[in-house]
N, C-alpha and C positions, 0 to 999 in steps of 0.2 A: 504494500500500500504506500502511495507517495506521501512524503512529508507535507504538512500543512503549514503555511506561512501567513501570519497576520501582518498586513501593512496598514499602518496608521499615519495618514498625512492629510492635511487640510487642502492640498492642491489636487483637484481631480485629475488633471493631466499627468501629474507625477505619479499618483496612485496607479493610473492605468498603464503608464510606461513600465513601472516596476512589476505590475501584475503580468503584463505581456511577456516580459523577459523571463519571469519565474515560471509561468505556465509553459513556455517554450522548452524549458528544461525539465518538465514533468512534475513540477510541484503543484499542489492544490493551494489556492490563494483565497484568503478572506480579506476584506478591506474595511477600514473605518475612517471617517472624515474628521474625527476629533478624539481627544483623550477619553472622554466619558464613553463614547461609542466603542473605543478600543477595548475598554474593560468589559463592556457588555458582550462584544463579539468574542473576547477571550473565553468567557465562561461558556459560550455556545459552541465554539469550534474546537476548543482545546488545542491550540496550535503547538507545533514543535519548535517554532522560532517566531519572534516578534521583531519587526522592523519599525521603529518608532521615530517619527519626526519629533524634533525637540520643541519647536515653536508651533503650537496648535491652540485653538480656542478650547474653552471648557476646562481642560487640564493639559498641562504641558507634558512633553515626553518624559521629563524628569519625574513629574508627579505620578504618571502612569507606571514608570519603571519602579519607583519606590513602593508603590502599592503592590505590584506583582511580587517584588522581591521580599516584602515584609510578610507575605502570606505563605505558610508552610506548604500549601497545596500547589502554589504556582512559582515558588522561588527558584526552582531548578530549571525553568524554561529560559533558554537563552534570549537575551534582549540586546539588539543592536540599535544604537541611536544613529539616526541618519540626519545630518545637520549641516547647515551653512555656517554655523558658529565655529570659529576656529581658535578662540582664546584658550589658554591653558586652564583658566578658571572654569570654563564650561566643561572641559574634559574632566577636570578634577571633580566637579559636581556630578557628572555622569558616573564616574567611578564610585563616588560616595553613595549614590542611590542604587548601585548594583549593576550598572550596565556591563555587559560582557564584551562589547566591542563598539567601535565607531566607524561610520562611513561618512565621508564628506560629500556634500553637494557641490557641484554637479556630480552625480554618481557615475563612476567608471564601471561599465558593464562587466569587465573581467574581474575587477576588484570585488564587485557585488557578488558574483557567482563564487569566487574563491572564499569569501567570508561566509556565505550561506552554506556552502558545502562543509566548511570546517566546523 
């Protein structure tokens, strides 16, 4: 059975781009437009990996990650923050809330696939 990846990003075109790349590689994809929807989708689809935009309405990617990592039921699910933010403070905050990895926007297709597979 293919792995399921949850993509949470408030930009519809970016969500669709990511979903198209991942589906082409055989992954099942679920999508959310904001942080609150991401948590709702998480409980429904039980993804194997979460790709989270940092800057979203409702809840930021940092808040969603912290919520997932603080719950014993979901804390082992890998979370990759996808962000245009490049400061070391943002990376440190991501590490503090439990992010497993980072991908910078604009996303490099080969980097995305390498990180998803790992």
